[in-house]
C-alpha positions as CSV (number, residue, x, y, z in Angstrom):
1,X,0.0,0.1,0.0
2,X,1.1,3.6,-0.7
3,X,1.6,5.2,2.5
4,X,1.5,8.5,1.0
5,X,-2.1,8.7,1.8
6,X,-1.2,10.4,5.1
7,X,-0.8,13.7,3.2
8,X,-4.3,13.6,2.0
9,X,-5.1,16.9,3.5
10,X,-5.5,20.5,2.9
11,X,-1.8,21.4,2.1
12,X,0.6,18.9,1.2
13,X,3.8,20.7,1.6
14,X,4.0,21.7,5.2
15,X,5.0,21.0,8.9
16,X,5.6,17.8,10.4
17,X,6.8,17.4,14.0
18,X,7.9,14.4,16.4
19,X,10.5,12.5,17.5
20,X,11.5,8.8,19.0
21,X,12.6,5.7,17.3
22,X,9.4,4.5,15.9
23,X,8.6,7.6,14.2
24,X,12.0,7.6,12.4
25,X,11.2,4.1,11.3
26,X,8.0,5.1,9.6
27,X,9.5,8.1,8.2
28,X,8.9,7.2,4.6
29,X,5.2,6.4,5.2
30,X,4.7,9.7,7.1
31,X,6.7,12.0,5.0
32,X,7.2,10.6,1.2
33,X,8.4,13.4,-0.8
34,X,6.6,14.5,-3.9
35,X,8.9,15.4,-6.7
36,X,7.9,18.3,-9.0
37,X,8.7,19.6,-12.5
38,X,8.1,23.3,-11.6
39,X,11.8,24.7,-12.6
40,X,12.0,22.2,-15.9
41,X,15.1,20.8,-14.9
42,X,16.5,17.7,-16.3
43,X,15.2,15.7,-13.4
44,X,12.3,16.4,-11.3
45,X,13.2,17.8,-7.8
46,X,12.1,17.6,-4.4
47,X,9.4,20.1,-3.6
48,X,11.3,21.2,-0.5
49,X,14.4,22.0,-2.7
50,X,12.8,24.7,-5.2
51,X,12.4,28.4,-4.2
52,X,8.7,28.6,-5.2
53,X,5.6,28.8,-3.1
54,X,3.9,25.6,-4.3
55,X,1.6,23.1,-3.1
56,X,2.1,19.5,-4.8
57,X,-0.1,16.3,-4.7
58,X,1.1,12.8,-5.4
59,X,-1.0,10.0,-6.9
60,X,-1.8,8.7,-3.7
61,X,-2.6,12.0,-2.1
62,X,-5.0,12.6,-4.9
63,X,-6.6,9.2,-4.5
64,X,-7.1,9.7,-0.8
65,X,-8.7,13.1,-1.3
66,X,-11.2,11.5,-3.8
67,X,-10.2,14.5,-6.3
68,X,-12.6,14.2,-9.3
69,X,-11.4,17.5,-10.8
70,X,-9.7,20.6,-10.2
71,X,-12.1,22.4,-8.3
72,X,-12.2,19.3,-5.9
73,X,-8.8,21.0,-4.4
74,X,-10.1,24.5,-4.3
75,X,-10.5,25.0,-0.9
76,X,-7.2,23.0,0.3
77,X,-4.6,25.7,-0.2
78,X,-4.1,29.2,1.0
79,X,-4.9,32.1,-1.3
80,X,-6.0,29.7,-3.8
81,X,-9.5,29.3,-5.6
82,X,-10.1,27.0,-8.6
83,X,-13.5,27.4,-9.2
84,X,-15.8,26.4,-12.5
85,X,-17.7,29.4,-13.5
86,X,-20.7,27.3,-13.9
87,X,-22.3,29.0,-17.0
88,X,-21.3,26.3,-19.1
89,X,-19.7,23.0,-17.7
90,X,-15.9,23.0,-17.2
91,X,-14.9,26.8,-17.5
92,X,-12.2,27.5,-15.1
93,X,-12.3,31.0,-13.2
94,X,-9.2,30.3,-11.2
95,X,-7.6,33.2,-8.9
96,X,-4.2,32.8,-7.1
97,X,-3.3,35.5,-4.5
98,X,-6.5,37.6,-5.6
99,X,-5.4,37.7,-9.5
100,X,-8.3,36.1,-11.2
101,X,-11.1,36.2,-14.0
102,X,-14.9,36.3,-13.5
103,X,-16.0,35.4,-17.2
104,X,-16.9,32.6,-19.5
105,X,-15.8,34.3,-22.5
106,X,-13.5,32.0,-24.3
107,X,-10.9,34.9,-25.6
108,X,-10.1,36.2,-22.1
109,X,-6.9,34.8,-21.1
110,X,-6.3,33.4,-17.7
111,X,-4.4,34.6,-14.7
112,X,-3.6,31.2,-13.8
113,X,-2.2,28.6,-16.5
114,X,-3.1,25.2,-16.7
115,X,-0.5,22.9,-18.2
116,X,-1.5,19.2,-19.0
117,X,1.8,17.0,-19.4
118,X,3.5,20.1,-20.2
119,X,1.2,21.6,-22.7
120,X,-0.6,25.0,-22.1
121,X,-4.5,24.9,-22.1
122,X,-5.1,27.9,-24.5
123,X,-8.7,28.6,-23.2
124,X,-10.3,28.6,-19.7
125,X,-13.1,26.3,-21.3
126,X,-12.7,22.7,-21.0
127,X,-10.5,23.0,-18.0
128,X,-12.6,21.6,-15.0
129,X,-13.8,18.5,-16.4
130,X,-13.2,15.2,-14.6
131,X,-9.7,14.0,-13.9
132,X,-8.2,10.7,-13.4
133,X,-5.1,8.4,-14.0
134,X,-3.1,11.4,-12.5
135,X,0.7,11.1,-11.3
136,X,0.6,14.4,-9.5
137,X,-0.6,18.3,-9.5
138,X,1.5,20.9,-8.8
139,X,0.1,24.3,-7.7
140,X,2.5,27.1,-8.2
141,X,1.5,30.5,-6.5
142,X,2.9,33.6,-7.8
143,X,4.1,34.7,-11.3
144,X,5.9,31.8,-13.4
145,X,6.4,33.8,-16.8
146,X,10.2,32.9,-17.1
147,X,9.6,29.3,-17.7
148,X,5.8,29.2,-18.6
149,X,5.3,32.3,-20.4
150,X,2.2,34.3,-20.4
151,X,-1.2,34.1,-18.5
152,X,0.8,33.0,-15.3
153,X,0.7,36.2,-13.3
154,X,-1.3,34.4,-10.7
155,X,0.2,31.2,-10.9
156,X,0.3,27.8,-12.6
157,X,-1.5,24.5,-12.2
158,X,0.7,21.5,-13.8
159,X,-1.2,18.3,-14.2
160,X,0.7,15.1,-15.1
161,X,-0.9,12.0,-16.3
162,X,0.9,8.6,-15.7
163,X,3.5,7.3,-17.8
164,X,3.6,3.8,-19.4
165,X,5.8,1.7,-17.0
166,X,8.0,-1.4,-17.7
167,X,6.3,-3.4,-14.8
168,X,2.7,-4.6,-15.3
169,X,0.2,-2.7,-13.1
170,X,-3.2,-2.8,-13.2
171,X,-5.7,-0.2,-11.1
172,X,-9.4,-0.1,-11.2
173,X,-11.8,1.9,-9.1
174,X,-15.7,2.0,-8.7
175,X,-17.6,4.6,-6.5
176,X,-20.9,5.9,-6.0
177,X,-21.9,9.3,-4.2
178,X,-24.9,11.3,-3.5
179,X,-27.1,12.2,-6.4
180,X,-26.8,8.7,-7.9
181,X,-23.3,9.7,-9.2
182,X,-21.3,6.7,-10.2
183,X,-17.9,6.7,-11.7
184,X,-15.6,3.8,-12.9
185,X,-11.8,3.8,-14.0
186,X,-9.3,1.2,-15.3
187,X,-5.6,1.9,-16.0
188,X,-3.1,-0.7,-16.8
189,X,0.4,-0.4,-18.1
190,X,3.4,-2.7,-18.9
191,X,6.1,-3.6,-21.4
192,X,4.8,-4.4,-24.8
193,X,8.3,-5.0,-25.9
194,X,10.4,-5.6,-23.1
195,X,13.4,-2.8,-22.7
196,X,12.0,-1.2,-26.0
197,X,8.2,-0.2,-25.9
198,X,6.0,0.3,-23.3
199,X,2.2,1.0,-23.2
200,X,-0.7,2.1,-21.4
201,X,-4.7,1.9,-21.6
202,X,-6.8,3.8,-19.6
203,X,-10.6,4.4,-19.4
204,X,-13.0,6.5,-17.4
205,X,-16.8,6.7,-17.0
206,X,-19.1,8.9,-15.0
207,X,-22.9,8.7,-14.8
208,X,-24.1,11.6,-12.8
209,X,-27.8,11.1,-11.9
210,X,-28.4,14.5,-11.1
211,X,-27.8,16.2,-7.5
212,X,-30.3,19.2,-7.7
213,X,-33.9,19.7,-7.4
214,X,-35.4,22.0,-9.8
215,X,-38.5,23.1,-8.4
216,X,-40.6,24.1,-11.6
217,X,-39.5,23.0,-15.1
218,X,-41.8,25.5,-16.9
219,X,-44.7,22.9,-17.2
220,X,-45.7,22.8,-13.4
221,X,-43.5,19.9,-12.4
222,X,-40.5,19.6,-10.6
223,X,-37.2,17.9,-11.4
224,X,-35.8,16.2,-8.3
225,X,-32.6,14.8,-10.4
226,X,-31.5,18.0,-12.1
227,X,-27.9,18.2,-13.3
228,X,-27.6,14.8,-14.9
229,X,-24.6,14.3,-17.0
230,X,-22.2,11.6,-18.6
231,X,-18.6,11.7,-19.2
232,X,-16.3,9.3,-20.8
233,X,-12.6,9.4,-21.3
234,X,-10.3,7.2,-23.2
235,X,-6.3,7.3,-22.8
236,X,-3.6,5.5,-24.6
237,X,0.1,5.8,-24.4
238,X,3.3,4.5,-25.3
239,X,7.0,4.9,-24.6
240,X,9.6,4.2,-27.0
241,X,13.3,3.6,-25.4
242,X,15.6,3.8,-28.2
243,X,19.1,2.5,-28.2
244,X,20.7,5.9,-27.8
245,X,18.8,6.3,-24.4
246,X,16.3,8.4,-25.6
247,X,12.6,8.2,-24.7
248,X,9.7,9.2,-26.8
249,X,6.3,9.2,-25.2
250,X,3.0,9.6,-27.2
251,X,-0.3,10.2,-25.2
252,X,-3.4,10.4,-26.7
253,X,-6.8,11.2,-25.2
254,X,-10.7,11.2,-26.3
255,X,-13.4,12.8,-24.1
256,X,-16.7,13.8,-23.9
257,X,-19.4,15.3,-21.6
258,X,-23.0,15.5,-22.1
259,X,-25.7,16.6,-19.7
260,X,-27.9,19.4,-18.4
261,X,-27.4,23.1,-18.2
262,X,-26.5,24.9,-14.8
263,X,-28.8,25.0,-11.8
264,X,-29.1,28.9,-11.9
265,X,-30.3,30.5,-8.8
266,X,-31.8,34.2,-8.9
267,X,-31.3,36.1,-5.8
268,X,-34.0,38.2,-6.3
269,X,-36.2,35.2,-5.9
270,X,-34.2,33.0,-3.5
271,X,-31.9,33.2,-0.8
272,X,-28.6,32.7,-1.7
273,X,-27.8,30.5,1.3
274,X,-30.3,27.7,0.2
275,X,-30.1,25.3,-2.9
276,X,-33.4,26.6,-4.1
277,X,-34.0,27.3,-7.6
278,X,-37.0,27.2,-10.2
279,X,-36.0,27.3,-14.1
280,X,-38.0,26.5,-17.4
281,X,-35.0,26.0,-19.4
282,X,-33.2,22.9,-18.1
283,X,-30.5,23.3,-20.7
284,X,-27.9,21.2,-22.1
285,X,-24.0,21.0,-22.3
286,X,-22.3,18.8,-24.9
287,X,-18.5,18.7,-25.2
288,X,-16.1,16.6,-27.0
289,X,-12.2,17.1,-26.8
290,X,-9.2,15.3,-28.5
291,X,-5.8,15.6,-27.1
292,X,-2.2,14.4,-28.4
293,X,1.0,14.8,-26.7
294,X,4.4,13.8,-28.0
295,X,7.4,14.2,-25.6
296,X,11.1,13.3,-26.3
297,X,13.8,13.5,-24.1
298,X,17.4,12.4,-24.5
299,X,20.9,13.2,-23.2
300,X,23.0,15.9,-25.5
301,X,26.6,16.5,-24.7
302,X,26.6,17.0,-20.9
303,X,22.9,18.0,-20.8
304,X,19.3,16.9,-21.3
305,X,17.1,18.0,-24.2
306,X,13.5,17.9,-23.9
307,X,11.0,18.7,-26.6
308,X,7.0,18.6,-26.1
309,X,4.7,18.8,-29.0
310,X,1.0,19.2,-28.1
311,X,-2.3,19.5,-30.1
312,X,-5.8,19.8,-28.7
313,X,-9.2,20.1,-30.1
314,X,-12.4,21.3,-28.1
315,X,-16.0,21.4,-29.1
316,X,-19.0,22.7,-26.9
317,X,-22.5,23.5,-27.6
318,X,-24.3,24.7,-24.1
319,X,-27.7,26.1,-23.6
320,X,-28.4,28.0,-20.3
321,X,-31.5,29.5,-18.3
322,X,-29.5,32.8,-17.5
323,X,-32.8,34.6,-16.0
324,X,-32.9,31.7,-13.5
325,X,-36.7,31.7,-13.2
326,X,-39.6,29.4,-14.4
327,X,-41.0,31.4,-17.1
328,X,-39.2,32.4,-20.3
329,X,-37.0,35.6,-19.7
330,X,-33.3,35.1,-20.8
331,X,-32.0,31.9,-22.4
332,X,-28.7,31.6,-23.9
333,X,-27.0,29.0,-26.3
334,X,-23.3,29.1,-27.1
335,X,-21.0,27.1,-29.4
336,X,-17.3,27.0,-29.1
337,X,-14.4,25.4,-31.3
338,X,-10.9,25.9,-29.9
339,X,-7.9,24.1,-31.9
340,X,-4.5,24.8,-30.8
341,X,-1.0,23.4,-31.4
342,X,2.3,24.1,-29.1
343,X,5.8,22.9,-29.1
344,X,8.4,23.8,-26.6
345,X,12.0,22.6,-27.0
346,X,14.5,23.1,-24.0
347,X,18.0,22.2,-22.9
348,X,19.2,21.8,-19.5
349,X,22.9,21.7,-18.2
350,X,25.0,21.9,-15.4
351,X,28.3,23.8,-16.3
352,X,31.3,23.5,-14.0
353,X,29.3,22.3,-10.9
354,X,28.1,26.1,-10.6
355,X,25.8,27.1,-13.6
356,X,22.7,25.3,-13.9
357,X,21.2,26.5,-17.2
358,X,17.9,26.1,-19.0
359,X,17.1,27.6,-22.1
360,X,14.3,27.1,-24.6
361,X,12.2,28.0,-27.5
362,X,8.2,28.1,-27.4
363,X,5.7,28.2,-30.3
364,X,1.8,28.3,-29.7
365,X,-0.9,28.8,-32.3
366,X,-4.7,28.6,-31.7
367,X,-7.9,29.1,-33.8
368,X,-10.9,30.1,-31.6
369,X,-14.4,30.5,-32.8
370,X,-17.1,31.3,-30.3
371,X,-20.9,31.9,-31.4
372,X,-23.8,33.1,-28.8
373,X,-27.3,33.3,-29.0
374,X,-29.8,35.3,-26.9
375,X,-33.3,34.7,-26.5
376,X,-34.9,37.6,-24.8
377,X,-38.5,37.6,-23.1
378,X,-39.6,34.6,-25.0
379,X,-38.3,35.5,-28.2
380,X,-39.4,39.6,-28.4
381,X,-35.4,39.4,-29.3
382,X,-33.8,36.8,-30.6
383,X,-30.0,38.0,-31.3
384,X,-26.6,36.5,-32.1
385,X,-23.1,37.5,-32.1
386,X,-19.5,36.3,-31.9
387,X,-16.6,35.9,-34.0
388,X,-13.2,34.1,-34.9
389,X,-9.8,35.0,-33.2
390,X,-6.5,33.4,-34.4
391,X,-3.5,33.5,-31.8
392,X,0.2,33.0,-32.5
393,X,2.8,33.3,-30.1
394,X,6.4,32.4,-29.8
395,X,9.1,33.0,-27.1
396,X,12.7,32.4,-25.9
397,X,13.6,32.1,-22.4
398,X,16.6,30.9,-20.2
399,X,16.9,30.6,-16.4
400,X,20.3,30.2,-14.6
401,X,21.1,29.2,-11.0
402,X,24.5,30.3,-10.1
403,X,26.0,28.4,-7.2
404,X,28.3,30.8,-5.2
405,X,28.7,28.0,-2.5
406,X,26.9,25.0,-1.3
407,X,24.5,27.3,0.8
408,X,23.9,30.2,-1.7
409,X,22.5,30.2,-5.2
410,X,21.8,33.3,-7.4
411,X,18.8,33.0,-9.7
412,X,18.3,34.9,-13.0
413,X,15.9,34.3,-15.7
414,X,14.7,36.1,-18.7
415,X,11.8,35.5,-21.4
416,X,10.9,37.3,-24.8
417,X,7.7,36.8,-26.2
418,X,6.1,37.9,-29.5
419,X,2.3,37.5,-29.8
420,X,-0.1,38.5,-32.7
421,X,-4.0,38.1,-32.6
422,X,-6.4,38.6,-35.6
423,X,-10.1,39.0,-34.9
424,X,-13.1,39.0,-36.8
425,X,-16.3,39.8,-34.5
426,X,-20.0,40.2,-35.0
427,X,-21.4,42.5,-32.2
428,X,-24.6,41.3,-30.5
429,X,-27.2,41.9,-32.1
430,X,-25.5,42.1,-35.4
431,X,-27.5,38.8,-36.1
432,X,-25.0,37.1,-38.8
433,X,-24.1,34.0,-36.6
434,X,-25.5,30.6,-36.2
435,X,-24.6,28.6,-33.0
436,X,-25.6,25.2,-34.4
437,X,-23.2,25.9,-37.3
438,X,-20.6,27.7,-35.3
439,X,-20.1,30.4,-38.1
440,X,-21.2,33.8,-38.8
441,X,-21.7,35.0,-42.3
442,X,-20.7,38.5,-41.8
443,X,-18.8,40.8,-39.2
444,X,-19.0,44.4,-38.3
445,X,-15.6,44.5,-36.7
446,X,-12.1,43.0,-38.0
447,X,-8.5,43.9,-36.5
448,X,-5.2,42.9,-35.8
449,X,-2.5,43.6,-33.2
450,X,0.9,42.6,-32.0
451,X,2.5,42.6,-28.5
452,X,6.2,42.1,-27.5
453,X,7.1,41.5,-23.8
454,X,10.5,41.1,-21.9
455,X,10.1,39.6,-18.7
456,X,13.0,39.3,-16.2
457,X,13.5,37.4,-12.8
458,X,16.2,37.8,-10.2
459,X,16.5,36.3,-6.8
460,X,18.5,34.4,-4.3
461,X,18.3,31.2,-2.4
462,X,20.2,30.7,0.8
463,X,20.4,27.6,3.0
464,X,21.8,29.2,6.6
465,X,21.5,25.7,7.8
466,X,20.8,22.2,6.2
467,X,17.2,22.2,7.4
468,X,16.2,25.7,6.3
469,X,15.9,27.4,3.0
470,X,15.4,31.2,2.6
471,X,14.7,32.7,-0.9
472,X,13.6,36.2,-2.3
473,X,12.8,37.0,-5.8
474,X,11.5,40.1,-8.1
475,X,10.0,39.1,-11.2
476,X,7.6,40.7,-13.9
477,X,5.0,38.9,-15.8
478,X,2.0,39.9,-18.2
479,X,-1.3,38.6,-19.4
480,X,-2.1,38.7,-23.1
481,X,-4.0,41.4,-24.7
482,X,-6.8,40.6,-26.9
483,X,-10.4,41.0,-28.0
484,X,-14.0,40.6,-26.8
485,X,-15.7,37.9,-28.7
486,X,-18.8,38.7,-26.6
487,X,-19.3,42.3,-27.5
488,X,-22.7,43.1,-26.2
489,X,-22.3,47.0,-26.3
490,X,-22.5,48.2,-29.9
491,X,-21.0,51.5,-29.1
492,X,-18.3,49.9,-27.3
493,X,-15.1,48.5,-29.3
494,X,-14.3,44.7,-29.0
495,X,-10.9,45.8,-28.7
496,X,-7.9,45.6,-28.6
497,X,-7.3,45.6,-25.0
498,X,-3.7,46.0,-23.9
499,X,-1.7,43.5,-21.8
500,X,-2.0,43.4,-17.9
501,X,1.6,43.9,-16.7
502,X,2.9,42.9,-13.2
503,X,5.7,43.3,-10.7
504,X,5.9,41.1,-8.0
505,X,8.4,40.8,-5.0
506,X,8.3,37.6,-2.9
507,X,10.5,36.4,0.3
508,X,9.8,32.8,1.4
509,X,11.2,30.1,3.7
510,X,11.1,26.2,3.7
511,X,11.9,24.6,6.9
512,X,12.6,20.7,7.5
513,X,13.9,19.6,11.0
514,X,13.6,16.9,13.5
515,X,15.5,14.6,11.2
516,X,13.4,15.6,8.1
517,X,10.0,15.3,9.8
518,X,9.3,18.7,10.7
519,X,8.2,20.8,7.8
520,X,7.0,24.4,7.8
521,X,6.6,26.4,4.6
522,X,5.8,30.4,4.3
523,X,6.0,33.4,2.0
524,X,5.3,37.0,1.8
525,X,4.4,38.8,-1.3
526,X,3.8,42.3,-2.9
527,X,2.4,42.5,-6.4
528,X,1.9,45.6,-8.2
529,X,-0.5,45.1,-11.4
530,X,-0.6,47.8,-14.2
531,X,-3.5,48.1,-17.0
532,X,-5.5,45.3,-15.0
533,X,-7.8,43.5,-17.5
534,X,-11.5,43.4,-16.2
535,X,-14.5,42.1,-18.0
536,X,-17.0,44.7,-16.5
537,X,-20.6,43.0,-16.1
538,X,-23.6,44.9,-15.8
539,X,-27.3,44.5,-16.2
540,X,-28.6,45.6,-19.7
541,X,-32.2,46.2,-20.4
542,X,-32.0,45.4,-24.0
543,X,-29.7,42.2,-24.1
544,X,-29.9,40.9,-20.4
545,X,-26.3,41.3,-19.4
546,X,-23.5,43.5,-20.9
547,X,-19.9,42.8,-20.8
548,X,-17.1,45.0,-21.5
549,X,-13.2,44.2,-21.5
550,X,-11.1,47.2,-20.6
551,X,-7.8,48.0,-19.0
552,X,-9.7,49.3,-16.0
553,X,-7.0,50.2,-13.2
554,X,-4.1,49.6,-11.6
555,X,-3.6,47.8,-8.4
556,X,-1.6,46.5,-5.7
557,X,-1.7,43.4,-3.7
558,X,0.2,42.2,-0.7
559,X,-0.3,38.9,1.3
560,X,1.1,36.0,3.2
561,X,0.6,32.3,3.6
562,X,1.9,29.4,5.2
563,X,1.5,25.4,5.2
564,X,2.4,23.1,7.9
565,X,2.3,19.3,8.7
566,X,3.1,17.7,12.0
567,X,3.6,14.2,12.7
568,X,2.3,14.1,16.2
569,X,3.2,10.3,16.7
570,X,3.7,7.3,14.4
571,X,-0.1,7.2,13.9
572,X,-1.4,10.9,13.6
573,X,-0.2,13.6,11.3
574,X,-1.7,17.2,11.6
575,X,-1.8,19.8,8.9
576,X,-2.9,23.3,8.4
577,X,-2.7,26.1,6.1
578,X,-3.3,30.0,6.2
579,X,-3.5,32.8,3.7
580,X,-4.0,36.5,4.2
581,X,-4.7,39.1,1.1
582,X,-4.8,42.9,1.1
583,X,-5.7,44.6,-2.2
584,X,-6.7,47.9,-3.4
585,X,-6.9,50.0,-6.3
586,X,-4.3,52.7,-6.9
587,X,-6.0,54.2,-9.8
588,X,-9.1,53.4,-11.8
589,X,-9.8,54.5,-15.2
590,X,-13.3,52.9,-16.0
591,X,-16.8,53.7,-14.5
592,X,-16.9,50.2,-12.4
593,X,-19.8,51.0,-10.6
594,X,-21.8,52.3,-13.6
595,X,-23.0,55.8,-11.9
596,X,-21.6,57.7,-15.0
597,X,-18.4,58.9,-13.4
598,X,-15.1,57.7,-12.5
599,X,-14.0,59.0,-8.7
600,X,-13.2,57.6,-5.5
601,X,-16.0,55.4,-5.3
602,X,-14.8,53.2,-8.0
603,X,-11.2,53.2,-6.2
604,X,-12.9,52.1,-3.0
605,X,-14.5,48.9,-4.6
606,X,-13.1,45.6,-3.5
607,X,-11.0,43.7,-6.0
608,X,-13.2,40.8,-7.5
609,X,-12.3,37.3,-6.5
610,X,-9.9,38.4,-3.8
611,X,-10.9,36.5,-0.4
612,X,-9.1,38.2,2.3
613,X,-8.7,35.0,4.5
614,X,-8.4,31.3,3.8
615,X,-7.2,28.7,6.3
616,X,-7.8,25.2,7.1
617,X,-6.7,22.6,9.5
618,X,-6.6,18.5,9.1
619,X,-5.8,15.4,11.0
620,X,-4.8,12.2,9.4
621,X,-4.3,8.6,11.0
622,X,-2.4,5.9,9.6
623,X,-1.8,2.5,10.9
624,X,-0.7,-1.1,9.8
625,X,-2.7,-4.1,10.9
626,X,-3.1,-7.7,10.3
627,X,0.0,-8.6,8.4
628,X,-0.2,-6.0,5.7
629,X,-3.4,-4.6,5.8
630,X,-3.8,-0.7,6.5
631,X,-6.1,1.7,8.0
632,X,-6.3,5.2,7.3
633,X,-8.8,7.9,8.1
634,X,-8.7,11.8,7.8
635,X,-10.9,14.8,8.7
636,X,-10.2,18.4,7.4
637,X,-11.8,22.0,7.8
638,X,-11.1,24.7,5.4
639,X,-12.5,28.2,5.2
640,X,-12.7,30.8,2.5
641,X,-14.0,34.6,3.3
642,X,-16.6,36.0,0.9
643,X,-15.6,38.1,-2.0
644,X,-16.7,40.1,-4.6
645,X,-17.5,38.5,-8.1
646,X,-18.4,41.6,-10.1
647,X,-16.4,44.8,-10.3
648,X,-19.3,46.8,-9.1
649,X,-19.3,44.4,-6.0
650,X,-23.3,43.8,-6.6
651,X,-22.2,40.3,-7.3
652,X,-20.8,38.4,-4.3
653,X,-19.2,35.0,-3.8
654,X,-20.5,33.4,-0.2
655,X,-18.0,32.7,2.3
656,X,-17.4,28.9,2.8
657,X,-16.4,26.4,5.7
658,X,-15.9,23.2,4.0
659,X,-15.7,19.8,6.3
660,X,-14.5,16.7,4.7
661,X,-14.0,13.3,6.2
662,X,-12.7,9.8,4.9
663,X,-11.7,6.3,6.2
664,X,-10.3,3.6,4.4
665,X,-9.1,-0.1,4.9
666,X,-6.8,-1.5,2.6
667,X,-6.2,-5.3,2.5
668,X,-2.8,-6.8,1.6
669,X,-4.2,-8.2,-1.5
670,X,-4.7,-4.9,-3.1
671,X,-8.2,-4.0,-2.4
672,X,-9.2,-0.9,-0.6
673,X,-12.6,-0.1,0.8
674,X,-13.3,3.7,1.4
675,X,-16.0,5.9,2.7
676,X,-16.1,9.5,2.4
677,X,-18.1,12.8,3.1
678,X,-17.4,16.1,1.2
679,X,-18.9,19.5,2.5
680,X,-20.5,18.0,5.5
681,X,-22.0,21.5,6.7
682,X,-23.7,21.7,3.3
683,X,-22.4,24.8,2.5
684,X,-24.0,26.9,-0.3
685,X,-21.4,28.2,-2.8
686,X,-21.7,29.7,-6.4
687,X,-19.7,29.6,-9.8
688,X,-20.7,33.1,-10.3
689,X,-23.2,36.0,-9.3
690,X,-23.9,37.9,-12.7
691,X,-26.4,41.0,-12.2
692,X,-29.4,41.0,-14.1
693,X,-32.1,43.6,-15.1
694,X,-34.9,44.0,-12.4
695,X,-37.5,42.9,-15.1
696,X,-36.1,39.4,-14.5
697,X,-37.3,38.6,-11.2
698,X,-37.1,42.3,-9.3
699,X,-34.5,44.2,-7.6
700,X,-31.3,42.2,-7.2
701,X,-32.1,39.6,-10.0
702,X,-28.9,37.7,-10.7
703,X,-27.9,34.4,-12.3
704,X,-25.8,32.3,-9.8
705,X,-25.2,28.7,-10.8
706,X,-25.1,26.6,-7.7
707,X,-22.3,24.1,-6.8
708,X,-23.2,20.7,-5.0
709,X,-23.5,20.8,-1.4
710,X,-23.2,18.0,1.0
711,X,-22.0,14.6,-0.4
712,X,-21.5,11.1,0.9
713,X,-19.7,8.4,-1.1
714,X,-18.1,4.9,-1.0
715,X,-15.4,3.6,-3.2
716,X,-13.7,0.1,-3.9
717,X,-10.1,0.0,-5.4
718,X,-8.1,-2.5,-6.5
719,X,-4.3,-2.5,-7.4
720,X,-2.0,-5.2,-8.8
C-alpha cells in the first residue's frame, strides 16, 4: 500500500513534528516527498528544494482526497481558488493571490495557466472536467512567466498523467456518491516489448444521476434529479526506449461530456444560502475533446534535451437559463470550437558544477471560434453574435542558477515573447451568426494587433542551515492583450485591450527539521498590477447582461501564506494552512459601478475574487494492521472568506466552511474499501453571481449557478 495517503489533507507541503525511534522508522510512510517539475530541470526535484511557493499532490494523495476535478482542490490551499464559473460546464475561473478572472468568454486569457503533461491549455473552457489517472498536480503560486510564459501572473497548475511503465500494473476503481453519481476507472500499463516499448490503456466513465432539485421546469412539474451528466474518457500511451538512451512518449486522449445546463439561482427570488431554484429551460452541455502529446527526452552532450509537442481540439455546445426563472426571460446558447498546437524545445545543463542553465524556444497557435445566441422575453428579441480569433505566440527563455557556494545560489531568468492576434467579430445583435453551425456570415469588426514583452526575474536562494531554505525574488509577468468575442455593447469596441503587466516581490522560507519530519513553509509577497484587465459585467435592459473588457485600473496586492504538517506520533499527522490578502486599487480609469463617473467610489470597491482570509486544518490517521492490512482516516476543515464577483461589487461569492472526512481499509491483496463525505456542513457556493435587470425577477436579480452541497460516497479500489 502507498503510505503517502497520510498527506491527503489541505496542504501537502508543510510542517511535521515528532521524535522517537518508532517515528523515525516510519519516516518514509509519513513524509514521502513529492517530486515536482516546476523548474523544468532535467530531473524532477523535491518540492522542499525549489525556491517557489507551491503545493504538490502525488498520486496517492489525490486518490485519498477523492479528487474528481481541479475544483475538488479549491479550498485546500492558502490564497487559492480553483472554481468552475458554472455558466457552461468546465470553464475555469481560477484566482491565485487575488488575481483571477470572472467570465466564461473564451477569448479572455487566464491569470492562472493550466498545463497538462507540459502543454498549455489555450482557453479557460474545458479545464474543469473530470480528472483521473494522475501522477501528480503541482499548484504554483505567484508569477511563473520565465519558464511558463504568458497568462501565469497569478500562478500555474501543472497536471501530470501517468506514464507507461516497464512493470505490469493494474488499477481499477468504482464509486458512488450522492445524487446517484457513479464513476469507474481502469488503468493498466506494462512492457509491450521488454526494454523497448511500453504501453498504457486507461478508461473512465461517469454517470451522474443529478444532484439538484429544480422546483419548476416550466410545465408545473419539478425535477428531483437535475444536473444529470455523462462523462467518458479514453487514454492510450506508449513510450519508446531507443538504443541511444532517448525516450519518446506519445499520449492520446479522447473525451466527452453531455448533460443538463446549469442550476441557476436568482437572488431576487431565492435566498443565496439555500439550494432552491426554479427554471423553465433545463438546458444542455455537450463537449467533445481530443488531445495528443508527444514528448522526447534524450541526453545531448553533458545536458538533457526535451521537446514537447501538443495538439488539442475542443468543441462545446451549451444552453443555459440565464434569467434563472420558471418562465421564459433570458435564455442563451453558445458554441465553441478551439483548436491549438504548441511546441516547446528546451535544454538543461550543469556547467562547471556551478551554472545550472535551462534555455528554450516556445511556439503556440490557436484558432478560436465562439458564437452566442440570446433569446430575450420568450423571443421578443432573438439576437446572435460572436466571432473568430487566431492567436500566434512564440518565445525564447533562459533561467540560470549560479551556485556561489553550497549554501548560496543566485537566480536569474529572462523571457522574450512575441504575440499576434487576428479577430473578426460580430457584435450582438449583428445577427449574422449561427450557434448550431458555429459560424458567422458577416462581421462588423475586424482587426489585428501584435505585442512583445520582455519579462525578467532575479532572486537568491540561501541555506543558513541544512534544514532551512530562505529565498527572495523579483519578477515581472504579463497577461495577453486581446479582443472581446462577446461584444454586447454596440457603442463599445471589442478591442484590442492591452496587456496586463505585473511586478512581483516575494520572500519565503522552507523548513525541514527533526530529522526531516518537521516541515513549515511560508511566503510574503507584494504585487503591483498595471493596466488590470477586467470584464466589466452590468445588467442591460436590451440584452440581459452587458460585458465590456477594458484595462480598467492599476492595483496593489500584498499577502502572506503558510502551510504546515506535523507528525504528532507514529499514527497521527496534523496539517494546517493559512493565507491573507490585502488588495486595493491605486488608480481607476473605468466607471466600474456604472454611476456615470469615475471617482473615489470606484477606487473604494473591492477587487473581484480576492478573499481576504483562507485557512484550514486537518488530522490524518494511519496504521498497519493484520499482516499487511492498512487503516487510514482523515478529517479536515477549510475556510474561505466572501469576495466580490463583479467589479461593481453587486455580485458576491459566499464565504464557505468546508468539512471533509474519509476512512479507508486496505487489504494486503490490493483491495481498498473507502467511505467519504465532502462539504458536511452543506455550504452553499456559486460559480458566479452575475447581475440581471430587475425585469428578470425584481431588484437584486441575478444568475448564480449552484455548486453541489453535502456529498457522501463509497469507493472500492483494486491494485495489482
